C-alpha positions as CSV (number, residue, x, y, z in Angstrom):
1,M,64.6,45.4,-257.4
2,A,64.7,41.8,-258.7
3,T,67.6,41.0,-256.4
4,L,65.6,42.3,-253.4
5,E,62.6,40.2,-254.4
6,L,64.8,37.1,-254.8
7,M,66.4,37.6,-251.4
8,F,62.9,38.0,-249.8
9,V,61.6,34.8,-251.4
10,S,64.7,33.0,-250.3
11,A,64.3,34.2,-246.7
12,I,60.7,33.2,-246.7
13,R,61.5,29.7,-247.9
14,V,64.1,29.3,-245.2
15,L,61.7,30.5,-242.5
16,Q,59.0,28.2,-243.8
17,S,61.2,25.2,-244.0
18,E,62.6,25.8,-240.5
19,G,59.3,26.7,-239.0
20,M,57.2,24.0,-240.6
21,G,59.6,21.0,-240.5
22,V,58.8,17.5,-239.3
23,S,59.2,18.7,-235.6
24,N,56.4,21.2,-236.1
25,A,54.0,18.9,-237.9
26,G,50.4,19.4,-236.8
27,V,51.1,22.9,-235.5
28,S,48.7,25.5,-237.0
29,D,49.8,28.8,-238.4
30,Q,48.3,30.8,-235.5
31,F,49.7,33.5,-233.4
32,E,48.5,34.3,-229.9
33,H,48.6,38.0,-229.2
34,A,50.0,38.4,-225.6
35,A,48.0,41.6,-224.9
36,Q,44.7,39.5,-225.2
37,D,45.6,37.8,-221.9
38,I,46.0,40.9,-219.9
39,E,43.2,41.5,-217.5
40,L,41.9,44.8,-216.0
41,E,43.4,43.8,-212.7
42,D,46.8,44.3,-214.2
43,Y,45.9,47.9,-214.6
44,A,44.3,48.5,-211.3
45,H,46.9,51.0,-210.2
46,E,46.3,53.0,-213.4
47,L,42.5,52.8,-213.2
48,A,42.5,54.1,-209.7
49,S,44.0,57.4,-210.9
50,L,41.4,58.0,-213.6
51,P,38.5,60.3,-212.9
52,D,35.0,58.8,-212.3
53,L,33.2,59.4,-215.6
54,S,30.0,57.7,-214.6
55,E,28.5,61.0,-213.7
56,A,28.4,64.1,-215.8
57,A,30.4,66.9,-214.3
58,V,30.5,70.5,-215.4
59,T,34.0,72.0,-215.7
60,N,34.2,75.7,-215.2
61,L,37.4,77.4,-216.2
62,D,38.4,80.5,-214.2
63,Y,39.7,83.2,-216.6
64,T,40.6,85.5,-213.8
65,A,43.0,83.1,-212.2
66,P,46.7,84.2,-211.7
67,N,47.9,81.7,-214.3
68,V,45.7,83.3,-216.9
69,K,46.2,87.0,-216.1
70,N,49.4,88.4,-217.4
71,P,50.4,91.8,-216.0
72,E,52.7,92.5,-218.9
73,L,49.8,92.4,-221.4
74,S,47.7,95.5,-222.2
75,E,44.0,95.3,-221.4
76,E,43.2,94.8,-225.0
77,R,45.7,92.0,-225.5
78,Q,44.5,90.3,-222.2
79,R,40.9,90.5,-223.5
80,K,42.0,88.9,-226.8
81,L,43.9,86.2,-224.9
82,I,40.8,85.3,-222.9
83,A,38.7,85.3,-226.1
84,V,41.0,82.8,-227.7
85,L,41.0,80.6,-224.5
86,K,37.2,80.7,-224.5
87,Q,37.1,79.8,-228.2
88,H,39.2,76.7,-227.4
89,E,37.5,75.9,-224.1
90,K,36.2,72.5,-225.2
91,I,39.7,71.4,-226.2
92,M,41.2,72.5,-222.9
93,I,38.5,70.6,-220.9
94,A,38.9,67.5,-223.0
95,S,42.6,67.3,-222.5
């Protein structure tokens, strides 16, 4: 563990001496995050595909649709499937 710590300290000293030499005098220790310069216009093509959430819209799920009904299930199991889907309805609508 001591060897690892000594290697780390040595590497930091090298980085500091190279980065803060005479040529970099007066340069502050600041980092500019590139993502801060991205404007919404850069994402216009993605924003266009998002739904309009300015108005509340009611989502109704159709539990009699062909993609919900399974002819291989018994009536009891189909009823249980629909009950589980209704129980998790808010999750399905949110995603």
